[in-house]
mmCIF file of the N, C-alpha and C atoms, coordinates in Angstrom:
data_MODEL
# 
_entry.id   MODEL 
# 
loop_
_atom_site.group_PDB 
_atom_site.id 
_atom_site.type_symbol 
_atom_site.label_atom_id 
_atom_site.label_alt_id 
_atom_site.label_comp_id 
_atom_site.label_asym_id 
_atom_site.label_entity_id 
_atom_site.label_seq_id 
_atom_site.pdbx_PDB_ins_code 
_atom_site.Cartn_x 
_atom_site.Cartn_y 
_atom_site.Cartn_z 
_atom_site.occupancy 
_atom_site.B_iso_or_equiv 
_atom_site.pdbx_formal_charge 
_atom_site.auth_seq_id 
_atom_site.auth_comp_id 
_atom_site.auth_asym_id 
_atom_site.auth_atom_id 
_atom_site.pdbx_PDB_model_num 
ATOM 1   N N  . UNK A 1 1  ? 50.095 71.326 25.506 1.00 0.00 ? 1  UNK A N  1 
ATOM 2   C CA . UNK A 1 1  ? 51.106 71.753 24.588 1.00 0.00 ? 1  UNK A CA 1 
ATOM 3   C C  . UNK A 1 1  ? 52.295 70.791 24.620 1.00 0.00 ? 1  UNK A C  1 
ATOM 4   N N  . UNK A 1 2  ? 52.654 70.368 25.805 1.00 0.00 ? 2  UNK A N  1 
ATOM 5   C CA . UNK A 1 2  ? 53.790 69.433 25.895 1.00 0.00 ? 2  UNK A CA 1 
ATOM 6   C C  . UNK A 1 2  ? 53.490 68.126 25.178 1.00 0.00 ? 2  UNK A C  1 
ATOM 7   N N  . UNK A 1 3  ? 52.253 67.674 25.275 1.00 0.00 ? 3  UNK A N  1 
ATOM 8   C CA . UNK A 1 3  ? 51.864 66.447 24.588 1.00 0.00 ? 3  UNK A CA 1 
ATOM 9   C C  . UNK A 1 3  ? 51.987 66.591 23.077 1.00 0.00 ? 3  UNK A C  1 
ATOM 10  N N  . UNK A 1 4  ? 51.550 67.744 22.544 1.00 0.00 ? 4  UNK A N  1 
ATOM 11  C CA . UNK A 1 4  ? 51.657 67.963 21.107 1.00 0.00 ? 4  UNK A CA 1 
ATOM 12  C C  . UNK A 1 4  ? 53.120 68.069 20.681 1.00 0.00 ? 4  UNK A C  1 
ATOM 13  N N  . UNK A 1 5  ? 53.933 68.713 21.483 1.00 0.00 ? 5  UNK A N  1 
ATOM 14  C CA . UNK A 1 5  ? 55.366 68.806 21.156 1.00 0.00 ? 5  UNK A CA 1 
ATOM 15  C C  . UNK A 1 5  ? 56.015 67.423 21.129 1.00 0.00 ? 5  UNK A C  1 
ATOM 16  N N  . UNK A 1 6  ? 55.642 66.564 22.056 1.00 0.00 ? 6  UNK A N  1 
ATOM 17  C CA . UNK A 1 6  ? 56.154 65.196 22.046 1.00 0.00 ? 6  UNK A CA 1 
ATOM 18  C C  . UNK A 1 6  ? 55.677 64.456 20.800 1.00 0.00 ? 6  UNK A C  1 
ATOM 19  N N  . UNK A 1 7  ? 54.417 64.658 20.433 1.00 0.00 ? 7  UNK A N  1 
ATOM 20  C CA . UNK A 1 7  ? 53.880 64.076 19.205 1.00 0.00 ? 7  UNK A CA 1 
ATOM 21  C C  . UNK A 1 7  ? 54.672 64.573 17.998 1.00 0.00 ? 7  UNK A C  1 
ATOM 22  N N  . UNK A 1 8  ? 54.936 65.871 17.954 1.00 0.00 ? 8  UNK A N  1 
ATOM 23  C CA . UNK A 1 8  ? 55.666 66.473 16.843 1.00 0.00 ? 8  UNK A CA 1 
ATOM 24  C C  . UNK A 1 8  ? 57.059 65.861 16.701 1.00 0.00 ? 8  UNK A C  1 
ATOM 25  N N  . UNK A 1 9  ? 57.765 65.721 17.805 1.00 0.00 ? 9  UNK A N  1 
ATOM 26  C CA . UNK A 1 9  ? 59.101 65.121 17.776 1.00 0.00 ? 9  UNK A CA 1 
ATOM 27  C C  . UNK A 1 9  ? 59.009 63.678 17.279 1.00 0.00 ? 9  UNK A C  1 
ATOM 28  N N  . UNK A 1 10 ? 58.045 62.920 17.781 1.00 0.00 ? 10 UNK A N  1 
ATOM 29  C CA . UNK A 1 10 ? 57.906 61.522 17.372 1.00 0.00 ? 10 UNK A CA 1 
ATOM 30  C C  . UNK A 1 10 ? 57.587 61.415 15.882 1.00 0.00 ? 10 UNK A C  1 
ATOM 31  N N  . UNK A 1 11 ? 56.704 62.268 15.386 1.00 0.00 ? 11 UNK A N  1 
ATOM 32  C CA . UNK A 1 11 ? 56.358 62.248 13.962 1.00 0.00 ? 11 UNK A CA 1 
ATOM 33  C C  . UNK A 1 11 ? 57.575 62.584 13.116 1.00 0.00 ? 11 UNK A C  1 
ATOM 34  N N  . UNK A 1 12 ? 58.308 63.604 13.502 1.00 0.00 ? 12 UNK A N  1 
ATOM 35  C CA . UNK A 1 12 ? 59.485 64.018 12.725 1.00 0.00 ? 12 UNK A CA 1 
ATOM 36  C C  . UNK A 1 12 ? 60.559 62.929 12.709 1.00 0.00 ? 12 UNK A C  1 
ATOM 37  N N  . UNK A 1 13 ? 60.820 62.330 13.851 1.00 0.00 ? 13 UNK A N  1 
ATOM 38  C CA . UNK A 1 13 ? 61.825 61.267 13.896 1.00 0.00 ? 13 UNK A CA 1 
ATOM 39  C C  . UNK A 1 13 ? 61.391 60.059 13.069 1.00 0.00 ? 13 UNK A C  1 
ATOM 40  N N  . UNK A 1 14 ? 60.113 59.706 13.166 1.00 0.00 ? 14 UNK A N  1 
ATOM 41  C CA . UNK A 1 14 ? 59.615 58.583 12.382 1.00 0.00 ? 14 UNK A CA 1 
ATOM 42  C C  . UNK A 1 14 ? 59.671 58.903 10.892 1.00 0.00 ? 14 UNK A C  1 
ATOM 43  N N  . UNK A 1 15 ? 59.341 60.123 10.519 1.00 0.00 ? 15 UNK A N  1 
ATOM 44  C CA . UNK A 1 15 ? 59.356 60.537 9.116  1.00 0.00 ? 15 UNK A CA 1 
ATOM 45  C C  . UNK A 1 15 ? 60.768 60.494 8.539  1.00 0.00 ? 15 UNK A C  1 
ATOM 46  N N  . UNK A 1 16 ? 61.744 60.868 9.358  1.00 0.00 ? 16 UNK A N  1 
ATOM 47  C CA . UNK A 1 16 ? 63.135 60.811 8.883  1.00 0.00 ? 16 UNK A CA 1 
ATOM 48  C C  . UNK A 1 16 ? 63.569 59.375 8.608  1.00 0.00 ? 16 UNK A C  1 
ATOM 49  N N  . UNK A 1 17 ? 63.093 58.435 9.399  1.00 0.00 ? 17 UNK A N  1 
ATOM 50  C CA . UNK A 1 17 ? 63.453 57.029 9.211  1.00 0.00 ? 17 UNK A CA 1 
ATOM 51  C C  . UNK A 1 17 ? 62.601 56.341 8.149  1.00 0.00 ? 17 UNK A C  1 
ATOM 52  N N  . UNK A 1 18 ? 61.339 56.761 8.029  1.00 0.00 ? 18 UNK A N  1 
ATOM 53  C CA . UNK A 1 18 ? 60.392 56.129 7.100  1.00 0.00 ? 18 UNK A CA 1 
ATOM 54  C C  . UNK A 1 18 ? 59.606 57.208 6.357  1.00 0.00 ? 18 UNK A C  1 
ATOM 55  N N  . UNK A 1 19 ? 60.202 57.842 5.365  1.00 0.00 ? 19 UNK A N  1 
ATOM 56  C CA . UNK A 1 19 ? 59.521 58.965 4.686  1.00 0.00 ? 19 UNK A CA 1 
ATOM 57  C C  . UNK A 1 19 ? 58.433 58.498 3.713  1.00 0.00 ? 19 UNK A C  1 
ATOM 58  N N  . UNK A 1 20 ? 57.375 57.907 4.265  1.00 0.00 ? 20 UNK A N  1 
ATOM 59  C CA . UNK A 1 20 ? 56.271 57.415 3.439  1.00 0.00 ? 20 UNK A CA 1 
ATOM 60  C C  . UNK A 1 20 ? 55.438 58.590 2.931  1.00 0.00 ? 20 UNK A C  1 
ATOM 61  N N  . UNK A 1 21 ? 55.165 59.541 3.792  1.00 0.00 ? 21 UNK A N  1 
ATOM 62  C CA . UNK A 1 21 ? 54.380 60.722 3.422  1.00 0.00 ? 21 UNK A CA 1 
ATOM 63  C C  . UNK A 1 21 ? 55.299 61.821 2.909  1.00 0.00 ? 21 UNK A C  1 
ATOM 64  N N  . UNK A 1 22 ? 54.745 62.710 2.090  1.00 0.00 ? 22 UNK A N  1 
ATOM 65  C CA . UNK A 1 22 ? 55.551 63.851 1.662  1.00 0.00 ? 22 UNK A CA 1 
ATOM 66  C C  . UNK A 1 22 ? 55.535 64.929 2.749  1.00 0.00 ? 22 UNK A C  1 
ATOM 67  N N  . UNK A 1 23 ? 56.386 65.901 2.583  1.00 0.00 ? 23 UNK A N  1 
ATOM 68  C CA . UNK A 1 23 ? 56.555 66.955 3.593  1.00 0.00 ? 23 UNK A CA 1 
ATOM 69  C C  . UNK A 1 23 ? 55.241 67.683 3.878  1.00 0.00 ? 23 UNK A C  1 
ATOM 70  N N  . UNK A 1 24 ? 54.478 67.968 2.834  1.00 0.00 ? 24 UNK A N  1 
ATOM 71  C CA . UNK A 1 24 ? 53.214 68.687 3.010  1.00 0.00 ? 24 UNK A CA 1 
ATOM 72  C C  . UNK A 1 24 ? 52.234 67.878 3.854  1.00 0.00 ? 24 UNK A C  1 
ATOM 73  N N  . UNK A 1 25 ? 52.155 66.588 3.615  1.00 0.00 ? 25 UNK A N  1 
ATOM 74  C CA . UNK A 1 25 ? 51.244 65.739 4.388  1.00 0.00 ? 25 UNK A CA 1 
ATOM 75  C C  . UNK A 1 25 ? 51.640 65.696 5.858  1.00 0.00 ? 25 UNK A C  1 
ATOM 76  N N  . UNK A 1 26 ? 52.947 65.626 6.133  1.00 0.00 ? 26 UNK A N  1 
ATOM 77  C CA . UNK A 1 26 ? 53.421 65.614 7.524  1.00 0.00 ? 26 UNK A CA 1 
ATOM 78  C C  . UNK A 1 26 ? 53.092 66.942 8.200  1.00 0.00 ? 26 UNK A C  1 
ATOM 79  N N  . UNK A 1 27 ? 53.316 68.035 7.488  1.00 0.00 ? 27 UNK A N  1 
ATOM 80  C CA . UNK A 1 27 ? 53.015 69.364 8.047  1.00 0.00 ? 27 UNK A CA 1 
ATOM 81  C C  . UNK A 1 27 ? 51.525 69.486 8.346  1.00 0.00 ? 27 UNK A C  1 
ATOM 82  N N  . UNK A 1 28 ? 50.670 69.054 7.415  1.00 0.00 ? 28 UNK A N  1 
ATOM 83  C CA . UNK A 1 28 ? 49.222 69.132 7.629  1.00 0.00 ? 28 UNK A CA 1 
ATOM 84  C C  . UNK A 1 28 ? 48.778 68.240 8.783  1.00 0.00 ? 28 UNK A C  1 
ATOM 85  N N  . UNK A 1 29 ? 49.375 67.058 8.889  1.00 0.00 ? 29 UNK A N  1 
ATOM 86  C CA . UNK A 1 29 ? 49.069 66.163 10.006 1.00 0.00 ? 29 UNK A CA 1 
ATOM 87  C C  . UNK A 1 29 ? 49.370 66.842 11.335 1.00 0.00 ? 29 UNK A C  1 
ATOM 88  N N  . UNK A 1 30 ? 50.532 67.446 11.434 1.00 0.00 ? 30 UNK A N  1 
ATOM 89  C CA . UNK A 1 30 ? 50.936 68.104 12.688 1.00 0.00 ? 30 UNK A CA 1 
ATOM 90  C C  . UNK A 1 30 ? 50.055 69.317 12.981 1.00 0.00 ? 30 UNK A C  1 
ATOM 91  N N  . UNK A 1 31 ? 49.755 70.110 11.962 1.00 0.00 ? 31 UNK A N  1 
ATOM 92  C CA . UNK A 1 31 ? 48.905 71.287 12.159 1.00 0.00 ? 31 UNK A CA 1 
ATOM 93  C C  . UNK A 1 31 ? 47.490 70.880 12.558 1.00 0.00 ? 31 UNK A C  1 
ATOM 94  N N  . UNK A 1 32 ? 46.948 69.853 11.894 1.00 0.00 ? 32 UNK A N  1 
ATOM 95  C CA . UNK A 1 32 ? 45.598 69.396 12.233 1.00 0.00 ? 32 UNK A CA 1 
ATOM 96  C C  . UNK A 1 32 ? 45.541 68.824 13.639 1.00 0.00 ? 32 UNK A C  1 
ATOM 97  N N  . UNK A 1 33 ? 46.602 68.144 14.051 1.00 0.00 ? 33 UNK A N  1 
ATOM 98  C CA . UNK A 1 33 ? 46.644 67.583 15.396 1.00 0.00 ? 33 UNK A CA 1 
ATOM 99  C C  . UNK A 1 33 ? 46.694 68.701 16.436 1.00 0.00 ? 33 UNK A C  1 
ATOM 100 N N  . UNK A 1 34 ? 47.450 69.739 16.168 1.00 0.00 ? 34 UNK A N  1 
ATOM 101 C CA . UNK A 1 34 ? 47.497 70.887 17.083 1.00 0.00 ? 34 UNK A CA 1 
ATOM 102 C C  . UNK A 1 34 ? 46.125 71.549 17.161 1.00 0.00 ? 34 UNK A C  1 
ATOM 103 N N  . UNK A 1 35 ? 45.481 71.742 16.018 1.00 0.00 ? 35 UNK A N  1 
ATOM 104 C CA . UNK A 1 35 ? 44.152 72.354 15.997 1.00 0.00 ? 35 UNK A CA 1 
ATOM 105 C C  . UNK A 1 35 ? 43.160 71.519 16.800 1.00 0.00 ? 35 UNK A C  1 
ATOM 106 N N  . UNK A 1 36 ? 43.217 70.203 16.611 1.00 0.00 ? 36 UNK A N  1 
ATOM 107 C CA . UNK A 1 36 ? 42.322 69.320 17.356 1.00 0.00 ? 36 UNK A CA 1 
ATOM 108 C C  . UNK A 1 36 ? 42.584 69.356 18.853 1.00 0.00 ? 36 UNK A C  1 
ATOM 109 N N  . UNK A 1 37 ? 43.854 69.370 19.223 1.00 0.00 ? 37 UNK A N  1 
ATOM 110 C CA . UNK A 1 37 ? 44.200 69.417 20.646 1.00 0.00 ? 37 UNK A CA 1 
ATOM 111 C C  . UNK A 1 37 ? 43.728 70.719 21.282 1.00 0.00 ? 37 UNK A C  1 
ATOM 112 N N  . UNK A 1 38 ? 43.914 71.814 20.576 1.00 0.00 ? 38 UNK A N  1 
ATOM 113 C CA . UNK A 1 38 ? 43.467 73.104 21.115 1.00 0.00 ? 38 UNK A CA 1 
ATOM 114 C C  . UNK A 1 38 ? 41.945 73.154 21.215 1.00 0.00 ? 38 UNK A C  1 
ATOM 115 N N  . UNK A 1 39 ? 41.272 72.625 20.199 1.00 0.00 ? 39 UNK A N  1 
ATOM 116 C CA . UNK A 1 39 ? 39.808 72.599 20.238 1.00 0.00 ? 39 UNK A CA 1 
ATOM 117 C C  . UNK A 1 39 ? 39.297 71.736 21.378 1.00 0.00 ? 39 UNK A C  1 
ATOM 118 N N  . UNK A 1 40 ? 39.910 70.582 21.581 1.00 0.00 ? 40 UNK A N  1 
ATOM 119 C CA . UNK A 1 40 ? 39.487 69.683 22.651 1.00 0.00 ? 40 UNK A CA 1 
ATOM 120 C C  . UNK A 1 40 ? 39.733 70.281 24.026 1.00 0.00 ? 40 UNK A C  1 
ATOM 121 N N  . UNK A 1 41 ? 40.754 71.109 24.129 1.00 0.00 ? 41 UNK A N  1 
ATOM 122 C CA . UNK A 1 41 ? 41.066 71.712 25.422 1.00 0.00 ? 41 UNK A CA 1 
ATOM 123 C C  . UNK A 1 41 ? 40.185 72.923 25.729 1.00 0.00 ? 41 UNK A C  1 
ATOM 124 N N  . UNK A 1 42 ? 39.452 73.382 24.722 1.00 0.00 ? 42 UNK A N  1 
ATOM 125 C CA . UNK A 1 42 ? 38.625 74.573 24.919 1.00 0.00 ? 42 UNK A CA 1 
ATOM 126 C C  . UNK A 1 42 ? 39.390 75.853 24.676 1.00 0.00 ? 42 UNK A C  1 
ATOM 127 N N  . UNK A 1 43 ? 40.613 75.755 24.187 1.00 0.00 ? 43 UNK A N  1 
ATOM 128 C CA . UNK A 1 43 ? 41.429 76.944 23.966 1.00 0.00 ? 43 UNK A CA 1 
ATOM 129 C C  . UNK A 1 43 ? 41.656 77.226 22.488 1.00 0.00 ? 43 UNK A C  1 
ATOM 130 N N  . UNK A 1 44 ? 40.786 76.705 21.644 1.00 0.00 ? 44 UNK A N  1 
ATOM 131 C CA . UNK A 1 44 ? 40.894 76.961 20.211 1.00 0.00 ? 44 UNK A CA 1 
ATOM 132 C C  . UNK A 1 44 ? 40.476 78.387 19.903 1.00 0.00 ? 44 UNK A C  1 
ATOM 133 N N  . UNK A 1 45 ? 40.570 78.737 18.651 1.00 0.00 ? 45 UNK A N  1 
ATOM 134 C CA . UNK A 1 45 ? 40.159 80.079 18.226 1.00 0.00 ? 45 UNK A CA 1 
ATOM 135 C C  . UNK A 1 45 ? 38.658 80.233 18.436 1.00 0.00 ? 45 UNK A C  1 
ATOM 136 N N  . UNK A 1 46 ? 38.223 81.393 18.907 1.00 0.00 ? 46 UNK A N  1 
ATOM 137 C CA . UNK A 1 46 ? 36.789 81.606 19.101 1.00 0.00 ? 46 UNK A CA 1 
ATOM 138 C C  . UNK A 1 46 ? 36.086 81.624 17.753 1.00 0.00 ? 46 UNK A C  1 
ATOM 139 N N  . UNK A 1 47 ? 34.810 81.249 17.719 1.00 0.00 ? 47 UNK A N  1 
ATOM 140 C CA . UNK A 1 47 ? 34.094 81.284 16.446 1.00 0.00 ? 47 UNK A CA 1 
ATOM 141 C C  . UNK A 1 47 ? 34.012 82.707 15.936 1.00 0.00 ? 47 UNK A C  1 
ATOM 142 N N  . UNK A 1 48 ? 34.050 82.850 14.629 1.00 0.00 ? 48 UNK A N  1 
ATOM 143 C CA . UNK A 1 48 ? 33.979 84.180 14.029 1.00 0.00 ? 48 UNK A CA 1 
ATOM 144 C C  . UNK A 1 48 ? 32.597 84.399 13.438 1.00 0.00 ? 48 UNK A C  1 
ATOM 145 N N  . UNK A 1 49 ? 32.204 85.655 13.373 1.00 0.00 ? 49 UNK A N  1 
ATOM 146 C CA . UNK A 1 49 ? 30.922 86.008 12.775 1.00 0.00 ? 49 UNK A CA 1 
ATOM 147 C C  . UNK A 1 49 ? 31.010 85.813 11.264 1.00 0.00 ? 49 UNK A C  1 
ATOM 148 N N  . UNK A 1 50 ? 29.903 85.449 10.623 1.00 0.00 ? 50 UNK A N  1 
ATOM 149 C CA . UNK A 1 50 ? 29.941 85.280 9.174  1.00 0.00 ? 50 UNK A CA 1 
ATOM 150 C C  . UNK A 1 50 ? 30.293 86.592 8.480  1.00 0.00 ? 50 UNK A C  1 
ATOM 151 N N  . UNK A 1 51 ? 31.018 86.484 7.397  1.00 0.00 ? 51 UNK A N  1 
ATOM 152 C CA . UNK A 1 51 ? 31.410 87.652 6.614  1.00 0.00 ? 51 UNK A CA 1 
ATOM 153 C C  . UNK A 1 51 ? 30.186 88.167 5.870  1.00 0.00 ? 51 UNK A C  1 
ATOM 154 N N  . UNK A 1 52 ? 29.774 89.413 6.099  1.00 0.00 ? 52 UNK A N  1 
ATOM 155 C CA . UNK A 1 52 ? 28.566 89.924 5.431  1.00 0.00 ? 52 UNK A CA 1 
ATOM 156 C C  . UNK A 1 52 ? 28.707 89.954 3.917  1.00 0.00 ? 52 UNK A C  1 
ATOM 157 N N  . UNK A 1 53 ? 29.917 90.032 3.394  1.00 0.00 ? 53 UNK A N  1 
ATOM 158 C CA . UNK A 1 53 ? 30.118 90.044 1.949  1.00 0.00 ? 53 UNK A CA 1 
ATOM 159 C C  . UNK A 1 53 ? 29.876 88.677 1.323  1.00 0.00 ? 53 UNK A C  1 
ATOM 160 N N  . UNK A 1 54 ? 29.827 87.622 2.139  1.00 0.00 ? 54 UNK A N  1 
ATOM 161 C CA . UNK A 1 54 ? 29.639 86.274 1.622  1.00 0.00 ? 54 UNK A CA 1 
ATOM 162 C C  . UNK A 1 54 ? 28.178 85.823 1.663  1.00 0.00 ? 54 UNK A C  1 
ATOM 163 N N  . UNK A 1 55 ? 27.296 86.672 2.145  1.00 0.00 ? 55 UNK A N  1 
ATOM 164 C CA . UNK A 1 55 ? 25.881 86.313 2.197  1.00 0.00 ? 55 UNK A CA 1 
ATOM 165 C C  . UNK A 1 55 ? 25.312 86.219 0.781  1.00 0.00 ? 55 UNK A C  1 
ATOM 166 N N  . UNK A 1 56 ? 24.387 85.333 0.611  1.00 0.00 ? 56 UNK A N  1 
ATOM 167 C CA . UNK A 1 56 ? 23.764 85.168 -0.718 1.00 0.00 ? 56 UNK A CA 1 
ATOM 168 C C  . UNK A 1 56 ? 22.915 86.387 -1.042 1.00 0.00 ? 56 UNK A C  1 
ATOM 169 N N  . UNK A 1 57 ? 22.886 86.740 -2.296 1.00 0.00 ? 57 UNK A N  1 
ATOM 170 C CA . UNK A 1 57 ? 22.053 87.862 -2.738 1.00 0.00 ? 57 UNK A CA 1 
ATOM 171 C C  . UNK A 1 57 ? 20.590 87.443 -2.654 1.00 0.00 ? 57 UNK A C  1 
ATOM 172 N N  . UNK A 1 58 ? 19.707 88.372 -2.317 1.00 0.00 ? 58 UNK A N  1 
ATOM 173 C CA . UNK A 1 58 ? 18.272 88.022 -2.242 1.00 0.00 ? 58 UNK A CA 1 
ATOM 174 C C  . UNK A 1 58 ? 17.758 87.612 -3.623 1.00 0.00 ? 58 UNK A C  1 
ATOM 175 N N  . UNK A 1 59 ? 16.817 86.657 -3.647 1.00 0.00 ? 59 UNK A N  1 
ATOM 176 C CA . UNK A 1 59 ? 16.281 86.224 -4.948 1.00 0.00 ? 59 UNK A CA 1 
ATOM 177 C C  . UNK A 1 59 ? 15.526 87.352 -5.623 1.00 0.00 ? 59 UNK A C  1 
ATOM 178 N N  . UNK A 1 60 ? 15.549 87.344 -6.952 1.00 0.00 ? 60 UNK A N  1 
ATOM 179 C CA . UNK A 1 60 ? 14.826 88.392 -7.710 1.00 0.00 ? 60 UNK A CA 1 
ATOM 180 C C  . UNK A 1 60 ? 13.355 88.150 -7.747 1.00 0.00 ? 60 UNK A C  1 
# 
């Protein structure tokens, strides 16, 4: 978590000095990096069961 927070601070400071990306892209970058870090650590969200309402209808 500390590593991601340091990454977040660095990204924000760099973005303030060089706003090449828009706000949405920076937010998605930070969120995706957090998701990846959590997944790599084994502490990501557990897999969910498929939604039964999304199953394909049987062929006729």
